[in-house]
C-alpha angles and dihedrals in degrees: 000000000000123000114257113235126225091252091055092053090047090051091052092047093051091046093049089048095049094041092049093050094044088049094047093049090047094050094045098048108042100204088063096047097109088040089054090053093050095047089046090052092048090049089054088054088069097081090039090061088067094038092252098152097166091047091053090050090049092048092048091052093043092049093047092052095042093050090049089053092048099045094049097258092300093175096170095065093038096051100079089054093047096048097039127344094058094048097040095084090050092050092047090052089047088051092053092043094052092037096234111178117255093229088057100042100042098063087045094053092042089058089048091052094046090047090048092049092045092052090049092050091052094046094049094042094043093055102034133070116267109272097204102253097110091160088066091054091045096050099029094124098052089044094053093042092052107027099025094048092047088049090049096053092052089044095051094047090051094047090052088054094046090050086059091052094047090048090054095046092047087043090060096044097045114034109189 
């Protein structure tokens, strides 16, 4: 195992702090929930720009725990980030590292996304009062399989493009 340098530790700490702030703001102010997931995901791309895999994992765990503490353990709003949105940049980076073909990885990640969102749906609706849209509960699987998968493919494409941008920005800041 290679020795982790000081700048990798600093990148991971900055990533953890930014992700925790973004996730906390998103969970405390509901209209910014998905924006919080996105910005936290972007922040978690920072250590990946320098191939610091363990730093990204630790930043993800730290950001999730800090956000949970700051938002009063609002587990329902943090769960999608913990199950999918926070891990997605790491999975994309590992896909590139191990040269997994996109046509193989994309369907696997789409199933992961759909399963995560279904699990979140069941947890939230199982513990919350009914909200009046019975047809959504009745047709949640087709909704996720069609709409969720279509959303995922667009999201995955955009996140790959964002990772390239983050890599360029971090590459300009830290030349090593």
